[in-house]
N, C-alpha and C positions, 0 to 999 in steps of 0.2 A: 328590164335586166339591173336597172339603178333599184327600182321600186323594190324587187325581192330584195335587194342588197341593203335599203334601208329597213326592211320588215325584222330580216335575220340579224342585224345588227341592233337592233331597238327589242328584240326577241333576248337579246346574250345580257343586254343591260339591264332590262328587268330582271333574267336570271340572278346575275351575279347582285344584283342592289340585293334582291331577297336573301341572298345566304347571307351576304354581310351583315344586315339587318339582324337576321336569326342567329348568327356567331357572337355578334353584339349585345344580344338579350340575353344568350346565354351566359356570356363574362358578368355582367349587371348580376344575374340570379348567381353567379358564385360567389360575387364579390360582397356580399349580402350576409355572409354567413359568420359564425363566431370561428371557422376554424382555419380564415384567411386575417384575422387580427393578428398584430404584430404583439409577441409576449409582451413585451415592458409596455405597452397600450390598454392590453389587457391587465396588467397587474395596477396600472394609476387608475382606470374605469373600477375595479375592484375598491381600492381604498376610497374613490370619492365616493363611491355606493354605501360605502362604509360609514363613513361621515354623515349621511344624512343630507337631508335639504339644507341649500346656503340659508343663514340666518336674515338676509337682506330678501327672502320671500314672505317672509313673517314681521318685519318691521312696520311700524302705524305708519298708515300712508295719513296725510293731514286731512284727509275727509272723513278718516275714522277718528281723528282727533276731535275733525269740528262737532262729530255726532257724540264723543262722550261728554264735552262742555256742553254740550246741549241737552244730554241727558242727567247730568249732573245740575245744570240751572233749575231744570225741570222738579227735581227731585227736591230741591230749594226752594221753588215754588211752594209746592204740595205740602213738604213742613210748616212753610209759613201759613199755610192754609188750616192747616190741621190745626196750627198752636190757635186760632182764631174759632175752633170748634167749640161747643160747650167741654167740659172736663170727660164727661162720660164718653165720648166718641173719640178722645185725643189719641188713645194710645194703637186702638185698633185703624186710626187714620193714618196716624206713622208707622203703623208696621204696613200697611197696605202701599203707602206710599215707596216705602223701603224694599217691598215686594216686588213693585213694578220695576223700580230701577234697577235692582239686582236682574231681573229677569232680560230686562234690555241692554242691560251692558252684558249678560253671558252670550246673546243675539250678535253681538260684535266679534268674538270669536271666530263665527262662522262666516265663512264666503260669503259673500251679497253678488247677487247677480248684475252683471254689468248690466247698463242700459247705453 
């Protein structure tokens, strides 16, 4: 008799746990909809979204500042090398150095892959 009682109690406990789990899952699904958001909070969220991304997301980080310095130094070295070149090649060399610098600095504005 005690074994049957334990089995019956265990079955009831499992059934109750299943019902409670299903009810909490349903509440979680309903809580994620926009209909349940407080109107004051919804207005604040709309204002924040209208303002756009925070400026801190686009501030230069030290790594980018270092890369900019290195690009500037590379440009200066290339220009110094161009000045030592024959006069006929000097203008095209300077143009190429400037174009390389512009292309590489434009790449700095794009997100770099994290390592």
